[in-house]
VMD Tcl script that builds the backbone (N, CA, C; Angstrom):
set m [mol new atoms 300]
animate dup $m
set s [atomselect $m all]
$s set {name element resname resid chain x y z} {
  {N N MET 1 A 0.822 -1.178 0.000}
  {CA C MET 1 A 0.000 0.000 0.000}
  {C C MET 1 A 0.880 1.261 0.000}
  {N N GLN 2 A 1.886 1.284 0.842}
  {CA C GLN 2 A 2.822 2.407 0.906}
  {C C GLN 2 A 3.549 2.576 -0.435}
  {N N ALA 3 A 3.912 1.460 -1.043}
  {CA C ALA 3 A 4.601 1.509 -2.332}
  {C C ALA 3 A 3.690 2.094 -3.401}
  {N N ASN 4 A 2.418 1.754 -3.379}
  {CA C ASN 4 A 1.466 2.301 -4.347}
  {C C ASN 4 A 1.291 3.807 -4.150}
  {N N ALA 5 A 1.243 4.235 -2.898}
  {CA C ALA 5 A 1.108 5.666 -2.600}
  {C C ALA 5 A 2.344 6.425 -3.073}
  {N N ASN 6 A 3.507 5.851 -2.826}
  {CA C ASN 6 A 4.757 6.476 -3.286}
  {C C ASN 6 A 4.816 6.514 -4.808}
  {N N ALA 7 A 4.399 5.432 -5.448}
  {CA C ALA 7 A 4.403 5.382 -6.914}
  {C C ALA 7 A 3.435 6.420 -7.478}
  {N N GLY 8 A 2.268 6.540 -6.870}
  {CA C GLY 8 A 1.297 7.542 -7.322}
  {C C GLY 8 A 1.821 8.954 -7.127}
  {N N ASP 9 A 2.458 9.198 -5.990}
  {CA C ASP 9 A 3.056 10.516 -5.713}
  {C C ASP 9 A 4.163 10.828 -6.719}
  {N N MET 10 A 4.993 9.817 -6.987}
  {CA C MET 10 A 6.083 10.012 -7.952}
  {C C MET 10 A 5.532 10.254 -9.355}
  {N N ALA 11 A 4.453 9.604 -9.724}
  {CA C ALA 11 A 3.831 9.808 -11.040}
  {C C ALA 11 A 3.311 11.234 -11.167}
  {N N LYS 12 A 2.689 11.747 -10.099}
  {CA C LYS 12 A 2.213 13.144 -10.107}
  {C C LYS 12 A 3.383 14.111 -10.254}
  {N N ARG 13 A 4.425 13.848 -9.485}
  {CA C ARG 13 A 5.608 14.725 -9.564}
  {C C ARG 13 A 6.231 14.683 -10.957}
  {N N LEU 14 A 6.307 13.484 -11.541}
  {CA C LEU 14 A 6.867 13.341 -12.883}
  {C C LEU 14 A 6.031 14.114 -13.899}
  {N N LYS 15 A 4.709 13.976 -13.810}
  {CA C LYS 15 A 3.821 14.689 -14.728}
  {C C LYS 15 A 4.001 16.204 -14.569}
  {N N HIS 16 A 4.084 16.674 -13.329}
  {CA C HIS 16 A 4.294 18.108 -13.066}
  {C C HIS 16 A 5.651 18.558 -13.615}
  {N N ALA 17 A 6.690 17.759 -13.399}
  {CA C ALA 17 A 8.031 18.096 -13.883}
  {C C ALA 17 A 8.063 18.129 -15.404}
  {N N GLU 18 A 7.374 17.178 -16.044}
  {CA C GLU 18 A 7.322 17.171 -17.511}
  {C C GLU 18 A 6.600 18.410 -18.040}
  {N N GLY 19 A 5.524 18.808 -17.368}
  {CA C GLY 19 A 4.804 20.035 -17.760}
  {C C GLY 19 A 5.675 21.264 -17.593}
  {N N SER 20 A 6.390 21.319 -16.472}
  {CA C SER 20 A 7.288 22.455 -16.246}
  {C C SER 20 A 8.404 22.475 -17.290}
  {N N THR 21 A 8.937 21.298 -17.605}
  {CA C THR 21 A 9.991 21.203 -18.615}
  {C C THR 21 A 9.480 21.677 -19.968}
  {N N SER 22 A 8.267 21.290 -20.307}
  {CA C SER 22 A 7.661 21.708 -21.577}
  {C C SER 22 A 7.477 23.228 -21.614}
  {N N ASP 23 A 6.976 23.784 -20.512}
  {CA C ASP 23 A 6.804 25.244 -20.434}
  {C C ASP 23 A 8.140 25.967 -20.559}
  {N N MET 24 A 9.148 25.443 -19.873}
  {CA C MET 24 A 10.475 26.079 -19.936}
  {C C MET 24 A 11.071 25.980 -21.338}
  {N N GLN 25 A 10.883 24.852 -22.010}
  {CA C GLN 25 A 11.413 24.693 -23.362}
  {C C GLN 25 A 10.727 25.656 -24.324}
  {N N ARG 26 A 9.408 25.823 -24.156}
  {CA C ARG 26 A 8.665 26.772 -24.986}
  {C C ARG 26 A 9.192 28.197 -24.765}
  {N N ARG 27 A 9.432 28.539 -23.498}
  {CA C ARG 27 A 9.958 29.887 -23.182}
  {C C ARG 27 A 11.374 30.066 -23.728}
  {N N ILE 28 A 12.186 29.014 -23.656}
  {CA C ILE 28 A 13.542 29.069 -24.223}
  {C C ILE 28 A 13.469 29.307 -25.725}
  {N N ASP 29 A 12.564 28.621 -26.400}
  {CA C ASP 29 A 12.395 28.803 -27.842}
  {C C ASP 29 A 11.978 30.240 -28.175}
  {N N GLU 30 A 11.038 30.793 -27.395}
  {CA C GLU 30 A 10.613 32.188 -27.613}
  {C C GLU 30 A 11.776 33.143 -27.412}
  {N N LEU 31 A 12.530 32.939 -26.350}
  {CA C LEU 31 A 13.663 33.826 -26.062}
  {C C LEU 31 A 14.762 33.690 -27.115}
  {N N THR 32 A 14.945 32.489 -27.641}
  {CA C THR 32 A 15.935 32.283 -28.698}
  {C C THR 32 A 15.558 33.067 -29.947}
  {N N VAL 33 A 14.277 33.050 -30.292}
  {CA C VAL 33 A 13.808 33.826 -31.448}
  {C C VAL 33 A 14.038 35.322 -31.201}
  {N N GLN 34 A 13.707 35.782 -30.001}
  {CA C GLN 34 A 13.917 37.196 -29.666}
  {C C GLN 34 A 15.398 37.562 -29.698}
  {N N LEU 35 A 16.236 36.676 -29.196}
  {CA C LEU 35 A 17.680 36.923 -29.194}
  {C C LEU 35 A 18.221 37.017 -30.614}
  {N N ASN 36 A 17.789 36.095 -31.480}
  {CA C ASN 36 A 18.234 36.133 -32.873}
  {C C ASN 36 A 17.772 37.408 -33.570}
  {N N SER 37 A 16.548 37.813 -33.287}
  {CA C SER 37 A 16.019 39.051 -33.864}
  {C C SER 37 A 16.812 40.256 -33.357}
  {N N ALA 38 A 17.087 40.271 -32.064}
  {CA C ALA 38 A 17.859 41.382 -31.489}
  {C C ALA 38 A 19.271 41.407 -32.059}
  {N N GLY 39 A 19.848 40.239 -32.290}
  {CA C GLY 39 A 21.181 40.181 -32.881}
  {C C GLY 39 A 21.189 40.769 -34.280}
  {N N GLY 40 A 20.162 40.460 -35.069}
  {CA C GLY 40 A 20.046 41.037 -36.411}
  {C C GLY 40 A 19.859 42.540 -36.353}
  {N N ASP 41 A 19.006 42.984 -35.429}
  {CA C ASP 41 A 18.807 44.428 -35.252}
  {C C ASP 41 A 20.100 45.107 -34.840}
  {N N ASN 42 A 20.838 44.458 -33.954}
  {CA C ASN 42 A 22.100 45.021 -33.481}
  {C C ASN 42 A 23.092 45.174 -34.639}
  {N N GLN 43 A 23.196 44.158 -35.477}
  {CA C GLN 43 A 24.109 44.239 -36.621}
  {C C GLN 43 A 23.687 45.353 -37.575}
  {N N ARG 44 A 22.385 45.458 -37.820}
  {CA C ARG 44 A 21.878 46.512 -38.706}
  {C C ARG 44 A 22.177 47.888 -38.122}
  {N N LEU 45 A 21.958 48.038 -36.824}
  {CA C LEU 45 A 22.207 49.328 -36.182}
  {C C LEU 45 A 23.696 49.661 -36.128}
  {N N GLN 46 A 24.546 48.654 -35.942}
  {CA C GLN 46 A 25.987 48.894 -35.955}
  {C C GLN 46 A 26.435 49.361 -37.333}
  {N N ALA 47 A 25.890 48.758 -38.387}
  {CA C ALA 47 A 26.226 49.178 -39.749}
  {C C ALA 47 A 25.761 50.611 -39.992}
  {N N GLU 48 A 24.568 50.937 -39.536}
  {CA C GLU 48 A 24.038 52.300 -39.688}
  {C C GLU 48 A 24.898 53.298 -38.912}
  {N N LEU 49 A 25.314 52.920 -37.704}
  {CA C LEU 49 A 26.169 53.785 -36.897}
  {C C LEU 49 A 27.504 54.026 -37.594}
  {N N ALA 50 A 28.088 52.979 -38.167}
  {CA C ALA 50 A 29.355 53.129 -38.884}
  {C C ALA 50 A 29.178 54.056 -40.082}
  {N N ARG 51 A 28.061 53.904 -40.812}
  {CA C ARG 51 A 27.788 54.776 -41.965}
  {C C ARG 51 A 27.627 56.224 -41.520}
  {N N LEU 52 A 26.894 56.436 -40.421}
  {CA C LEU 52 A 26.688 57.803 -39.932}
  {C C LEU 52 A 27.985 58.423 -39.418}
  {N N ARG 53 A 28.821 57.614 -38.757}
  {CA C ARG 53 A 30.114 58.136 -38.297}
  {C C ARG 53 A 30.981 58.552 -39.475}
  {N N ALA 54 A 30.967 57.753 -40.552}
  {CA C ALA 54 A 31.732 58.095 -41.746}
  {C C ALA 54 A 31.198 59.388 -42.364}
  {N N ALA 55 A 29.880 59.536 -42.401}
  {CA C ALA 55 A 29.276 60.758 -42.951}
  {C C ALA 55 A 29.635 61.964 -42.093}
  {N N VAL 56 A 29.607 61.810 -40.775}
  {CA C VAL 56 A 29.984 62.903 -39.874}
  {C C VAL 56 A 31.438 63.290 -40.107}
  {N N GLN 57 A 32.321 62.300 -40.232}
  {CA C GLN 57 A 33.733 62.589 -40.468}
  {C C GLN 57 A 33.927 63.311 -41.793}
  {N N GLU 58 A 33.209 62.870 -42.822}
  {CA C GLU 58 A 33.299 63.524 -44.132}
  {C C GLU 58 A 32.839 64.981 -44.039}
  {N N LEU 59 A 31.735 65.211 -43.350}
  {CA C LEU 59 A 31.237 66.579 -43.193}
  {C C LEU 59 A 32.192 67.432 -42.358}
  {N N GLN 60 A 32.793 66.834 -41.338}
  {CA C GLN 60 A 33.756 67.555 -40.515}
  {C C GLN 60 A 34.976 67.943 -41.348}
  {N N ASP 61 A 35.438 67.016 -42.192}
  {CA C ASP 61 A 36.577 67.311 -43.064}
  {C C ASP 61 A 36.242 68.447 -44.032}
  {N N LYS 62 A 35.036 68.400 -44.609}
  {CA C LYS 62 A 34.620 69.474 -45.523}
  {C C LYS 62 A 34.522 70.806 -44.780}
  {N N ASN 63 A 33.980 70.770 -43.565}
  {CA C ASN 63 A 33.863 71.983 -42.764}
  {C C ASN 63 A 35.248 72.558 -42.446}
  {N N ASP 64 A 36.177 71.690 -42.074}
  {CA C ASP 64 A 37.544 72.132 -41.792}
  {C C ASP 64 A 38.187 72.747 -43.023}
  {N N ALA 65 A 37.978 72.114 -44.184}
  {CA C ALA 65 A 38.551 72.646 -45.429}
  {C C ALA 65 A 37.945 74.011 -45.744}
  {N N LEU 66 A 36.640 74.151 -45.561}
  {CA C LEU 66 A 35.995 75.444 -45.813}
  {C C LEU 66 A 36.455 76.509 -44.818}
  {N N THR 67 A 36.681 76.111 -43.586}
  {CA C THR 67 A 37.192 77.047 -42.583}
  {C C THR 67 A 38.579 77.534 -42.973}
  {N N ARG 68 A 39.437 76.586 -43.408}
  {CA C ARG 68 A 40.786 76.990 -43.856}
  {C C ARG 68 A 40.702 77.904 -45.065}
  {N N GLU 69 A 39.849 77.559 -46.037}
  {CA C GLU 69 A 39.707 78.381 -47.238}
  {C C GLU 69 A 39.179 79.767 -46.879}
  {N N ASN 70 A 38.217 79.831 -45.989}
  {CA C ASN 70 A 37.664 81.118 -45.559}
  {C C ASN 70 A 38.740 81.962 -44.882}
  {N N LYS 71 A 39.542 81.308 -44.055}
  {CA C LYS 71 A 40.617 82.028 -43.372}
  {C C LYS 71 A 41.629 82.566 -44.384}
  {N N GLN 72 A 41.972 81.745 -45.386}
  {CA C GLN 72 A 42.912 82.189 -46.417}
  {C C GLN 72 A 42.329 83.349 -47.225}
  {N N LEU 73 A 41.056 83.232 -47.590}
  {CA C LEU 73 A 40.427 84.292 -48.361}
  {C C LEU 73 A 40.282 85.564 -47.535}
  {N N SER 74 A 39.994 85.418 -46.262}
  {CA C SER 74 A 39.890 86.599 -45.391}
  {C C SER 74 A 41.237 87.283 -45.284}
  {N N GLY 75 A 42.294 86.493 -45.159}
  {CA C GLY 75 A 43.638 87.059 -45.097}
  {C C GLY 75 A 44.007 87.759 -46.391}
  {N N ALA 76 A 43.658 87.190 -47.529}
  {CA C ALA 76 A 43.943 87.803 -48.825}
  {C C ALA 76 A 43.137 89.081 -48.982}
  {N N PHE 77 A 41.911 89.096 -48.497}
  {CA C PHE 77 A 41.047 90.271 -48.592}
  {C C PHE 77 A 41.636 91.419 -47.784}
  {N N VAL 78 A 42.117 91.138 -46.584}
  {CA C VAL 78 A 42.686 92.168 -45.717}
  {C C VAL 78 A 43.973 92.723 -46.326}
  {N N ARG 79 A 44.755 91.867 -46.979}
  {CA C ARG 79 A 46.041 92.304 -47.559}
  {C C ARG 79 A 45.864 93.059 -48.869}
  {N N CYS 80 A 44.707 92.998 -49.482}
  {CA C CYS 80 A 44.478 93.666 -50.757}
  {C C CYS 80 A 44.222 95.153 -50.494}
  {N N PRO 81 A 45.128 96.046 -50.942}
  {CA C PRO 81 A 44.975 97.477 -50.635}
  {C C PRO 81 A 43.701 98.086 -51.211}
  {N N ARG 82 A 43.293 97.672 -52.390}
  {CA C ARG 82 A 42.106 98.272 -53.001}
  {C C ARG 82 A 40.830 97.882 -52.268}
  {N N LEU 83 A 40.825 96.707 -51.624}
  {CA C LEU 83 A 39.599 96.226 -50.993}
  {C C LEU 83 A 39.610 96.329 -49.478}
  {N N SER 84 A 40.731 96.758 -48.914}
  {CA C SER 84 A 40.818 96.720 -47.454}
  {C C SER 84 A 39.809 97.640 -46.780}
  {N N GLY 85 A 39.387 98.702 -47.449}
  {CA C GLY 85 A 38.402 99.604 -46.867}
  {C C GLY 85 A 36.978 99.252 -47.251}
  {N N TYR 86 A 36.805 98.203 -48.024}
  {CA C TYR 86 A 35.484 97.804 -48.510}
  {C C TYR 86 A 34.594 97.367 -47.363}
  {N N ARG 87 A 33.383 97.888 -47.344}
  {CA C ARG 87 A 32.371 97.455 -46.389}
  {C C ARG 87 A 31.136 97.099 -47.198}
  {N N PRO 88 A 30.645 95.877 -47.064}
  {CA C PRO 88 A 29.461 95.505 -47.849}
  {C C PRO 88 A 28.262 96.363 -47.464}
  {N N SER 89 A 27.492 96.726 -48.465}
  {CA C SER 89 A 26.310 97.557 -48.266}
  {C C SER 89 A 25.159 96.689 -47.790}
  {N N THR 90 A 24.342 97.276 -46.935}
  {CA C THR 90 A 23.142 96.563 -46.486}
  {C C THR 90 A 21.985 96.839 -47.436}
  {N N GLN 91 A 22.136 97.835 -48.302}
  {CA C GLN 91 A 21.105 98.159 -49.284}
  {C C GLN 91 A 21.324 97.330 -50.546}
  {N N PRO 92 A 20.269 96.829 -51.149}
  {CA C PRO 92 A 20.433 96.078 -52.394}
  {C C PRO 92 A 20.946 96.988 -53.495}
  {N N SER 93 A 21.826 96.455 -54.316}
  {CA C SER 93 A 22.366 97.242 -55.434}
  {C C SER 93 A 21.293 97.368 -56.509}
  {N N SER 94 A 21.581 98.211 -57.529}
  {CA C SER 94 A 20.618 98.385 -58.603}
  {C C SER 94 A 20.449 97.074 -59.367}
  {N N VAL 95 A 21.503 96.277 -59.434}
  {CA C VAL 95 A 21.384 94.975 -60.097}
  {C C VAL 95 A 20.456 94.097 -59.286}
  {N N ASP 96 A 20.623 94.098 -57.951}
  {CA C ASP 96 A 19.764 93.300 -57.103}
  {C C ASP 96 A 18.312 93.787 -57.150}
  {N N GLN 97 A 18.134 95.125 -57.281}
  {CA C GLN 97 A 16.784 95.677 -57.301}
  {C C GLN 97 A 16.030 95.250 -58.555}
  {N N GLY 98 A 16.767 95.022 -59.639}
  {CA C GLY 98 A 16.134 94.562 -60.858}
  {C C GLY 98 A 15.560 93.162 -60.719}
  {N N ARG 99 A 16.108 92.384 -59.787}
  {CA C ARG 99 A 15.638 91.018 -59.583}
  {C C ARG 99 A 14.463 90.954 -58.595}
  {N N ILE 100 A 14.257 92.005 -57.855}
  {CA C ILE 100 A 13.209 92.004 -56.816}
  {C C ILE 100 A 11.844 92.156 -57.424}
}
mol reanalyze $m
mol bondsrecalc $m
mol representation Tube
mol addrep $m
């Protein structure tokens, strides 16, 4: 009688353990799919970040080149005796007025 009770108890525990194992395996499968998806997203975002960093560097290089060119042109403008007293007018010229 005791052996039958123990066997019945063990059968219940086994059934419960199998159900828990099944639930855990299902959750592992779901998490694996999510992990794979996140890994793909991560790779895509890393590629986008690398592209954006390259674009930022390119724009920074262009900005630096324009800054150097502006500085050179400003220096040439100041050294030019005919233009050193030049002050741009805030009024539109007659040529500009023809376009208005």
